[in-house]
C-alpha positions as CSV (number, residue, x, y, z in Angstrom):
1,X,8.1,-7.4,-12.0
2,X,4.4,-7.4,-12.3
3,X,3.7,-5.0,-15.2
4,X,5.4,-3.7,-18.3
5,X,7.7,-0.7,-18.6
6,X,5.8,2.4,-19.7
7,X,7.1,4.7,-22.4
8,X,5.8,7.9,-24.2
9,X,3.8,9.0,-21.2
10,X,2.1,12.4,-21.6
11,X,3.6,15.1,-19.3
12,X,1.2,16.5,-16.7
13,X,-1.6,14.0,-17.5
14,X,-3.0,12.1,-14.6
15,X,-4.4,8.6,-15.3
16,X,-6.9,7.5,-12.8
17,X,-7.4,3.8,-12.9
18,X,-10.7,2.5,-11.4
19,X,-11.1,-1.3,-11.4
20,X,-14.7,-2.3,-10.4
21,X,-16.9,-5.3,-9.9
22,X,-20.5,-5.0,-8.8
23,X,-20.0,-1.5,-7.4
24,X,-23.4,0.1,-8.1
25,X,-24.0,1.1,-4.4
26,X,-21.1,3.6,-4.1
27,X,-19.9,4.0,-7.7
28,X,-21.8,7.2,-8.6
29,X,-20.4,9.0,-5.5
30,X,-16.8,7.8,-6.3
31,X,-17.1,8.9,-10.0
32,X,-18.7,12.2,-9.0
33,X,-15.7,13.0,-6.7
34,X,-13.2,12.1,-9.5
35,X,-14.8,14.1,-12.4
36,X,-15.2,17.1,-10.1
37,X,-11.4,17.5,-9.6
38,X,-10.2,21.0,-10.1
39,X,-7.2,19.6,-12.0
40,X,-8.7,19.1,-15.4
41,X,-5.9,17.3,-17.2
42,X,-6.8,13.7,-16.4
43,X,-8.2,10.5,-17.9
44,X,-10.4,8.2,-16.0
45,X,-10.0,4.6,-17.0
46,X,-12.7,2.2,-15.8
47,X,-12.3,-1.6,-16.1
48,X,-15.4,-3.5,-15.3
49,X,-14.8,-7.1,-14.3
50,X,-18.0,-8.4,-15.9
51,X,-20.3,-6.9,-13.2
52,X,-23.8,-8.4,-12.7
53,X,-25.5,-5.3,-11.3
54,X,-26.0,-1.8,-12.7
55,X,-22.3,-1.0,-12.8
56,X,-22.1,-1.2,-16.6
57,X,-25.0,1.3,-17.2
58,X,-23.6,3.7,-14.7
59,X,-20.2,3.6,-16.2
60,X,-21.5,4.0,-19.8
61,X,-23.5,7.0,-18.6
62,X,-20.4,8.8,-17.3
63,X,-18.4,7.9,-20.4
64,X,-21.0,9.2,-22.7
65,X,-21.1,12.7,-21.1
66,X,-17.4,13.1,-20.3
67,X,-14.7,12.4,-23.0
68,X,-12.1,12.0,-20.3
69,X,-13.8,8.8,-19.1
70,X,-12.9,5.5,-20.8
71,X,-14.9,2.3,-20.1
72,X,-14.1,-1.3,-20.9
73,X,-15.8,-4.5,-19.8
74,X,-14.3,-8.0,-19.5
75,X,-16.3,-10.9,-20.9
76,X,-15.8,-12.8,-17.6
77,X,-14.5,-12.1,-14.1
78,X,-10.7,-12.4,-14.2
79,X,-10.1,-11.2,-10.6
80,X,-9.2,-7.9,-9.1
81,X,-5.4,-8.2,-9.7
82,X,-6.0,-8.6,-13.4
83,X,-8.4,-5.7,-13.3
84,X,-5.9,-3.4,-11.6
85,X,-3.2,-4.3,-14.1
86,X,-5.7,-3.5,-16.9
87,X,-6.3,0.1,-15.8
88,X,-2.5,0.6,-15.3
89,X,-1.6,-0.7,-18.7
90,X,-4.3,1.4,-20.4
91,X,-3.0,4.6,-18.8
92,X,-1.1,7.2,-20.8
93,X,-0.3,9.8,-18.1
94,X,2.9,10.8,-16.3
95,X,1.0,10.2,-13.1
96,X,-1.1,7.3,-12.0
97,X,-3.8,7.1,-9.3
98,X,-5.4,3.8,-8.4
99,X,-8.9,4.5,-7.2
100,X,-11.5,2.3,-5.6
101,X,-15.1,2.4,-6.6
102,X,-16.3,3.2,-3.1
103,X,-13.8,5.8,-1.9
104,X,-14.0,9.6,-2.3
105,X,-11.5,12.4,-3.2
106,X,-11.8,16.1,-2.4
107,X,-11.8,18.3,-5.5
108,X,-8.3,19.5,-4.7
109,X,-6.7,16.1,-4.4
110,X,-5.1,15.9,-7.8
111,X,-4.1,19.5,-8.1
112,X,-2.4,19.4,-4.6
113,X,-0.5,16.2,-5.3
114,X,0.6,17.1,-8.8
115,X,1.9,20.4,-7.6
116,X,4.0,18.7,-4.9
117,X,5.4,16.2,-7.4
118,X,6.3,18.9,-9.8
119,X,8.1,20.8,-7.1
120,X,10.1,17.7,-6.1
121,X,11.2,15.7,-9.1
122,X,12.9,13.1,-6.8
123,X,9.7,12.1,-5.2
124,X,7.9,9.1,-6.7
125,X,4.6,9.4,-5.0
126,X,2.4,11.9,-3.0
127,X,-0.1,10.9,-0.4
128,X,-2.5,12.9,1.8
129,X,-4.2,12.7,5.1
130,X,-7.0,10.1,5.3
131,X,-10.5,10.2,6.7
132,X,-12.3,6.9,7.4
133,X,-15.9,6.8,6.5
134,X,-18.4,4.0,7.0
135,X,-21.0,2.5,4.8
136,X,-23.3,5.6,5.1
137,X,-20.5,8.1,4.6
138,X,-20.1,9.1,8.2
139,X,-16.7,10.0,9.5
140,X,-15.6,7.2,11.8
141,X,-11.9,8.1,12.0
142,X,-12.1,8.4,15.8
143,X,-14.2,5.3,16.3
144,X,-11.6,3.0,14.7
145,X,-8.1,4.2,15.6
146,X,-5.6,3.1,13.0
147,X,-1.9,3.7,12.4
148,X,-1.2,4.3,8.7
149,X,2.1,6.1,8.8
150,X,3.0,7.7,5.4
151,X,6.2,6.1,4.1
152,X,8.1,9.4,3.9
153,X,11.5,10.4,5.2
154,X,15.0,11.4,4.1
155,X,16.3,7.8,3.8
156,X,15.0,4.5,2.6
157,X,15.3,3.2,6.2
158,X,13.1,6.0,7.5
159,X,10.4,5.1,4.9
160,X,10.7,1.4,5.5
161,X,10.4,1.9,9.3
162,X,7.1,3.8,8.8
163,X,5.6,0.9,6.8
164,X,6.6,-1.6,9.4
165,X,5.1,0.4,12.3
166,X,1.8,0.8,10.6
167,X,-1.3,-1.3,11.3
168,X,-3.2,-0.2,8.2
169,X,-1.7,0.5,4.7
170,X,-3.9,2.9,2.8
171,X,-1.2,4.9,1.0
172,X,-1.2,2.5,-1.9
173,X,-3.9,4.9,-3.2
174,X,-1.3,7.7,-3.6
175,X,-0.6,9.6,-6.7
176,X,2.4,7.8,-8.2
177,X,4.8,8.5,-11.1
178,X,3.5,6.0,-13.6
179,X,7.0,4.9,-14.8
180,X,8.0,4.0,-11.3
181,X,5.4,1.3,-11.0
182,X,7.1,-0.9,-13.5
183,X,9.9,-1.4,-10.9
184,X,7.5,-2.8,-8.3
185,X,5.4,-5.9,-7.6
186,X,2.2,-4.2,-8.8
187,X,0.0,-6.9,-10.4
188,X,1.2,-9.9,-8.4
189,X,-1.0,-12.3,-6.4
190,X,0.3,-12.1,-2.8
191,X,-1.0,-11.3,0.6
192,X,0.0,-7.8,1.5
193,X,0.8,-6.8,-2.0
194,X,-0.1,-3.2,-1.3
195,X,2.5,-3.1,1.5
196,X,5.2,-4.6,-0.7
197,X,4.3,-2.1,-3.5
198,X,4.8,0.8,-1.2
199,X,8.1,-0.7,0.1
200,X,9.3,-1.1,-3.5
201,X,8.6,2.6,-4.2
202,X,10.0,3.8,-0.9
203,X,13.3,2.0,-1.5
204,X,13.6,3.7,-4.9
205,X,12.7,7.3,-4.1
206,X,11.2,9.8,-1.7
207,X,7.6,10.3,-0.9
208,X,5.6,13.4,-0.1
209,X,2.9,13.7,2.5
210,X,0.2,16.4,2.7
211,X,-1.5,16.3,6.1
212,X,-4.8,17.7,4.7
213,X,-7.5,15.0,4.7
214,X,-8.2,14.9,1.0
215,X,-9.0,11.2,0.7
216,X,-12.0,9.4,2.2
217,X,-11.4,5.7,2.6
218,X,-14.6,3.6,3.1
219,X,-14.1,1.2,6.0
220,X,-16.2,-1.9,6.2
221,X,-16.2,-3.3,9.7
222,X,-17.5,-6.7,8.7
223,X,-14.7,-7.3,6.1
224,X,-11.9,-9.6,7.5
225,X,-8.4,-10.3,6.3
226,X,-9.6,-13.7,5.1
227,X,-12.2,-12.0,3.0
228,X,-9.6,-9.8,1.4
229,X,-7.3,-12.7,0.7
230,X,-10.2,-14.6,-1.0
231,X,-11.0,-11.6,-3.3
232,X,-7.5,-11.7,-4.8
233,X,-7.4,-15.5,-5.1
234,X,-8.0,-17.2,-8.5
235,X,-8.8,-20.8,-9.5
236,X,-5.1,-21.2,-10.1
237,X,-3.7,-19.2,-7.1
238,X,-4.9,-19.5,-3.6
239,X,-3.8,-16.5,-1.5
240,X,-3.5,-17.1,2.2
241,X,-3.4,-14.6,5.0
242,X,0.2,-14.8,6.2
243,X,2.0,-12.0,8.1
244,X,5.1,-14.1,8.1
245,X,5.2,-14.4,4.4
246,X,4.6,-10.6,4.2
247,X,7.6,-10.1,6.3
248,X,9.7,-12.3,4.0
249,X,8.3,-10.4,1.0
250,X,9.5,-7.1,2.5
251,X,12.9,-8.5,3.0
252,X,12.9,-9.7,-0.6
253,X,11.8,-6.1,-1.6
254,X,15.0,-4.8,-0.1
255,X,17.1,-7.5,-1.8
256,X,15.8,-6.6,-5.3
257,X,16.1,-2.8,-4.7
258,X,18.7,-0.8,-6.7
259,X,20.6,0.0,-3.5
260,X,24.2,-1.0,-2.8
261,X,25.1,-4.3,-1.2
262,X,26.0,-3.0,2.2
263,X,23.0,-0.7,2.3
264,X,20.7,-3.7,1.5
265,X,22.3,-5.7,4.3
266,X,21.8,-2.8,6.7
267,X,18.1,-2.3,5.8
268,X,17.4,-6.1,6.0
269,X,18.9,-6.1,9.4
270,X,16.9,-3.0,10.4
271,X,13.7,-4.6,9.0
272,X,14.2,-7.9,10.8
273,X,15.0,-6.2,14.1
274,X,11.9,-3.9,13.9
275,X,9.7,-6.9,13.2
276,X,11.1,-8.7,16.2
277,X,10.2,-5.8,18.5
278,X,6.7,-4.9,17.1
279,X,3.6,-6.0,19.0
280,X,1.3,-4.4,16.4
281,X,0.7,-4.9,12.7
282,X,3.0,-7.4,11.0
283,X,5.0,-8.3,14.2
284,X,1.8,-9.1,16.1
285,X,0.5,-11.2,13.2
286,X,3.7,-13.1,12.9
287,X,3.7,-14.0,16.6
288,X,0.1,-15.3,16.3
289,X,0.9,-17.5,13.3
290,X,3.8,-19.3,15.0
291,X,5.8,-21.5,12.7
292,X,3.1,-22.4,10.1
293,X,4.6,-20.2,7.3
294,X,8.1,-21.7,8.0
295,X,6.8,-25.2,7.7
296,X,4.8,-24.3,4.6
297,X,7.9,-22.8,3.0
298,X,9.9,-26.0,3.6
299,X,7.1,-28.2,2.3
300,X,6.9,-26.2,-1.0
301,X,10.7,-26.0,-1.5
302,X,11.0,-22.3,-0.7
303,X,14.1,-22.9,1.4
304,X,15.5,-19.4,1.3
305,X,12.1,-18.1,2.7
306,X,12.1,-20.8,5.3
307,X,15.6,-19.9,6.5
308,X,14.7,-16.2,6.5
309,X,11.7,-16.9,8.8
310,X,13.8,-19.1,11.0
311,X,16.4,-16.3,11.3
312,X,13.7,-13.8,12.4
313,X,12.4,-16.3,15.0
314,X,15.9,-16.8,16.4
315,X,16.6,-13.1,16.4
316,X,13.4,-12.2,18.3
317,X,14.5,-13.2,21.9
318,X,17.8,-11.5,21.3
319,X,16.2,-8.3,20.1
320,X,13.8,-8.4,23.1
321,X,16.6,-8.9,25.6
322,X,18.7,-6.1,24.1
323,X,15.7,-3.7,24.1
324,X,15.0,-4.5,27.8
325,X,18.7,-3.9,28.7
326,X,18.6,-0.6,26.8
327,X,15.5,0.5,28.6
328,X,16.9,-0.5,31.9
329,X,20.1,1.4,31.3
330,X,18.0,4.5,30.3
331,X,15.9,4.2,33.5
332,X,19.0,3.9,35.7
333,X,20.6,6.8,33.9
334,X,17.6,9.0,34.5
335,X,17.4,8.0,38.1
336,X,21.1,8.8,38.6
337,X,20.7,12.2,36.8
338,X,17.7,13.0,39.0
339,X,19.6,12.2,42.2
340,X,22.6,14.4,41.1
341,X,20.3,17.3,40.3
342,X,18.5,17.0,43.7
343,X,21.9,17.4,45.5
């Protein structure tokens, strides 16, 4: 696992972790939206990854006037993954919220999510509706259609299916029970780590979804997947954009879950089958990549991953054929039913 197990957490306290690097343009707006929460029992932990702009002075200003704000600064840039782990490990609350320096939260965000988690002790996280905003803060939700299905549902399979069918994964910014994060891959260098994190949580407990749009996610049209991969790379670790590796990571997430052996097998089969049928998101990315990830896995000695990817490739035409036969049977059945009714 990526982070240490947390103990002696303060009941009811929300720890908001905000890792930042050179965030002066949007930082004030983000901080204003967080300190204005109508749920007062929170701490705001800011970890500055040795910013070179006005980030430090802005953060010190907020820390000086609000005792709930704690600020620390690294002596050198150690990368965003390290920075995210820093704010988590400095947290003391029962609940944890990972916040970006350029996103916004409605004043009712924390109070609404905490209330839902207190009503449902089995739930590990609570997420809300999302509004996309552009660089200027304009609502562009309708301009850039996206599928970010909340990973909720009565069973782990329902929640996993929602993740697979999404094209954008923004619910990593949910309010989460802090102790649950230690059982996830939070803090690891991998492409799609946010998706795997939500899979880990979804396989361990329920999630709650509030449809109200209480979260504004800032969407940058010029930022590519390659840009995102570069930001989480380090001199020691090069992160590649690989949808196939993400699929393998999700299967691995099922394998290390606390579920029973037969349930794990069922969910791995469900996941692989879904990936074979999807022409969006992960499934589409896998198809575009071809066999590159499989060859890379063999070259680096990751034979189990290579065999997993080969299995998915071999399963794909079978899944497609079965789906076509099912659809054809449904069509013939509806035609026959219509003919009988018309008589």
